[in-house]
N, C-alpha and C positions, 0 to 999 in steps of 0.2 A: 447507509451500510452495503449498499450494492458493490461499490468500488472496492470495498475490502474484499468480497466475495471474488469479484472480478480478478483482483490481484492474485490471489491464491490460485484460481482457476487457470490464469495464463501462465503462472509459474509452474503449474502442474503439467501444461501442455509443453513447456520447455524442457523439463526435468525427464517427461516420458517420451520426449523426442516426437510428440504430436506436431509440434512447430519447430522450424529450424531456427528461428531469431524472432526478436522482438519486432522487427520490421515486417516480418510475416504476419505475425498476430495483429500488427496496426493495420496492415493492408486489409485483411481479413474482416476487422471490425469496422473498417472505414475512417480510422482515426489517425492523428498525426503520431509519429513515432515518439515524439517528446511527450505527448499525453499518456501514451501507453507506459512509458518509464517512469512517469510521475506516479500513475497509480499502482505501478508495481513495487514502488518503494515502500507501500504497505505492508508488503511481506517482510520486510526487515524490522518492523517495530516489535518491542519486547511484549511478550505475552500479557504482561500486567498492564501496559499501555493500552492493547486491545481490548482487555476485559473493561478497563474504564470507559473507554470510547464507545463499546458496545452497550454498557450500563447507563451512559448518559444521553439522555433523549435529545439534548441540544447540541450534541457534538457535531461538528462540521468537519468532515474529513479534508475538505478542499483547503482548510487552514494548515491543517497537519501536513499535507502533501507539498505545500509550498514552502514550509519551513526547511532549513537546513537540519539534517538529523544527525546527531552525535552518534559515534560508533558503540561506545560502552552503554548497555542496556540502563544502567542505573542513571546515567545522564539521560537517556531518552525518556525514562520516567520523569525526571526533574523537568524537563524541557518540554515534552509534548503532551503528557498526560493532563487532561482537565482536572481541575480540583475536585477532589470527591472524597 
């Protein structure tokens, strides 16, 4: 769940212009830009998906981050949400 929190924190840094780019965040965190982008994709999940992931003790966000994410929230629910 730390990844989910980091994703939203980093997005807030960009939104409030505390960081100029994903590359700047990656450098500050000592991470690869690709890793930061992958984590930040979690900010695009439908709220229902996030609820299910948070409520699922065996949820592995790494699996969610590696899957391609559909644009429509209803499709995200079907593809990404763990059964529940």
